[in-house]
Structures are given as structure tokens and as C-alpha cells.
C-alpha angles and dihedrals in degrees: 000000000000114000119226126207092222092070115101131189095267092052091052093047091051093050093051093052089056088059117100116265118258118211130180109217092197120104119244091254093053091047092052092051092049092051089050092051092050091049092052089051093054092049089053091051090051095050091049091052092053102035095080095066106074097045088046090054094045091049091051090050091051093048091050092051089050092053088053101043105038098066088043091052094045090052090052092049091052091045093050092058088065096049119094121237117279115269134218094290093056092046090050092053091049089052091050091051091050090053112044093167091062090050088053090053088052090055091052091049093054088055093050116104118242095016122112118213126231093255090054093046094049093054091069125223142159115289100225129200124281113257132217088260089057089051087055097044094044099032109162094016106073121102136160122218133162120247129190124246127190125221133168094276099044137284135322134199118234127187112223132178118222140167117263141157130252144099094262140009094272094052088048089052091052090054096042096048090062099036108037123093124172096193092125089056096048094256134099134227138269112300115270096257112158107231125184098189141340118207135164108253096187137327110314094004125095121193117215122190120197133180114273117270091003093123103031093094096054116138121231091258091046092048091054096046094046090049092049092045093054092044095050092045102050099031087059085049091061100259127134100192143023121215113202129212129173114216086332097313119117117262135013132239102240112193115269090347093073122205112015121184102169140015124205114223104194103079130163114320108236101158125235136295139187121267116198118204129204090255092061097254123135128216133179114243131194114252093224091064097061124084095220113137090209089063102033104031092106111052095184114109114268132212120248090252090054091047093054093051088050090054088059093059096055117187139295091243115091091216090079136024145189114298093206113061109244092232090061112098119209108201102180143002116199127179125203116173108309095339125086125193115209114194120202128189103254090210089065092058120090127196111298116309127183093239091063089076089056091049094050092051096044092052090048093053093044088054090050090059085062089055092260117152101180135037127199117197120209122192097028098089091112090066090052092188131026110191104312094338122099110215102214093054134076107260126212110228109245120242101216122057128195094016112199101203 
């Protein structure tokens, strides 16, 4: 209807009154119920219209992720077929991850003083001598014992210094001989000699009691290795002789040798050489323990100067080598009291090389076998310091070789 501006309120009211009367026959309650029903119907319609939105968005997101991931997954699957199976290193890492408590133990070991971690051990290095500071730090714990190492042509005996427990050095030996294993360093342990007790009989003499008949069936090879192990152990502990008993009775039946009552520990002096293990570690070994004719052809006692010359020749066996480089020229060896002066041609010395530490310690231990307590090096001043040793000073010979810290 077109609205006219000439209409006023009275005219409109008059027209409305002329319209037919509209009445609702429903009661107020029925009308209220109808209104509620209609409101609910409208609400349901609104929900139905909006409910599709969230699932649709979620479905689209899933579809999008699948488009991204499926090609990548297929590529990885195809690549994995070309990768070889995981080796020992991978398996080891899986085992560590499966056992976090063991990993925690490793972390504590890395922080412990005097203990080398597996990573450090596997790198390979020279096991140098224990120093006076080590004697102070590990007072009452150090002990030297001989262990057996295998190489292509047989077995060899190596004196090593380890940490052990006990009131004295003999008690520490008894503990270490059963517990120490050098497998991580490419060496073994002390031979399986049954020992009842070890006591100091008198100065320079150690008494060893073994079970009766425990050594009478030794093979020739075992007899040699066992003898060398005892000699290298107790000579390094300062003894000159072993006295044997069997369950308290004097003497012991020693393999093919028969009855053995004593063993002399100060054998021929042949100097020290470098033994190389499969793990890349290097140890000094006593020349008298090797079966190399080049080293032990002459069983007469040699002078210190002759021994040092022999130590430059090394052996024919690839398992051990010369401890003094062949290009180093020793011009003089002079002893005075318990001090020996070793003069080296300074022109034969290069800038610092790692093998110089092995050379210096090998010379010192060779001198100790000649009852020397100090070494003075001449001609090495240009190096100033080799390892912990200052070259222009008189050096006290260490007591402990091949220290496994």
C-alpha cells in the first residue's frame, strides 16, 4: 500500500477499526507450547546448518597431511631397502637406550677419578709410568702384577700397574690377580695359578703357598708363562727370590721341572721394548720375557750401554718393536753412584715426537735394573719437557710402569 503524506493518526485509527476482528481460539497454555515447539524447531535447523563445518575442516586437514606424508613415506621405504642391516654400533646404541640406568652408571664412571672410559680406552695410546703425584693420590692402592697377552706367535708377559685393595702390596696383589682383566686394552689377566697365601718371609724374599699337586701337570708352555709371570710380578715389587710351599710343606711339583723350592727373580738384563696390542695400546715389556733370538741370543750379562743399543734393534716379531728410535744416537752412558747420565747427540733429535716419551721411560726402567735411582739426560734440552719429565733436570726413576689409571 502506498503511503500518503495526507494521512494522519486519526484517519489510520479509523481505518483499522473498520477491519474485521481477528481472534485466537487457543488458550494461553496451548499458545505457549506452540511457541516453544517452534523455537526448538528453529534451533535444530540452525545446528544442522552449522554442524558440517568442523568435520569438513578436519577432513580437509587430514587429506592435506596425507598428501604431504605419503610420498615421503614411500621414498623412505624405498630408500630403506638399499640400506644394509645395522651393525654392532647400532645394536649397542639400542641396548643403551633400552637400559637408561646402565647409561647413568657410565656417566658416573666418566666422572670417577683414575678410571678411563671405553671411548678413551678404544682410542689406543701408550700406558706411561705412574708418577710421584700418582703415588700420593693413590697411596695404599697401587700394585704391579704381570698379565698374559696373546699375539700371532704365542703369548707374552706384561707387567702392569693397577689400583687394588689391601693393607699391603701383597694383599693388593692377591685381590688384583683374581679381579683384574685387561681385555679393553688388548691384554689378559694374571695366569690362573692357585695361591693359598703370599707372605714376606724376610727382606727380599717372598713365600708363596699353593695347593698340593696344583702345578704338577703344567705343560711346557704353561710352565714358561707361569714362571715369567711370577718373576715379572715380584721382581717389580722389590723381591729377589720366591720360596715355595705346598699346603705348608716345603717345595712344589712344577710341571716337567719336578720339585721346585725356590725361584730367583733377577734374571738377565735385556732392557725394555714396546708391545703393540690389537686395540692399539702400547706397553713396555721386559726383553728377557720374549723368545726373540735377536734379543736373547747372548745370555751373558750385558752392560747398560749394551742394553740400550739392543733396545734400538727391537725384535723380528711385529708384535713388539724398538723402544729407542733407530735415528737417535746415544754417545755416552756414565754411572756414578745411583745416578746415570745418558748423553744423546742433539743433532739426532727432531722436534717433539710421541715416541720420545716411550724412549725416556724405557731408558729409565733399563737403568733401574742396574740399581740406578736417577737419570740425567744430556742433549735433550731442546725438547725441554718430554711427558712429565723436564729434560735439564735430574729425574727420579718411576717405581710403577704401564700404569692403567
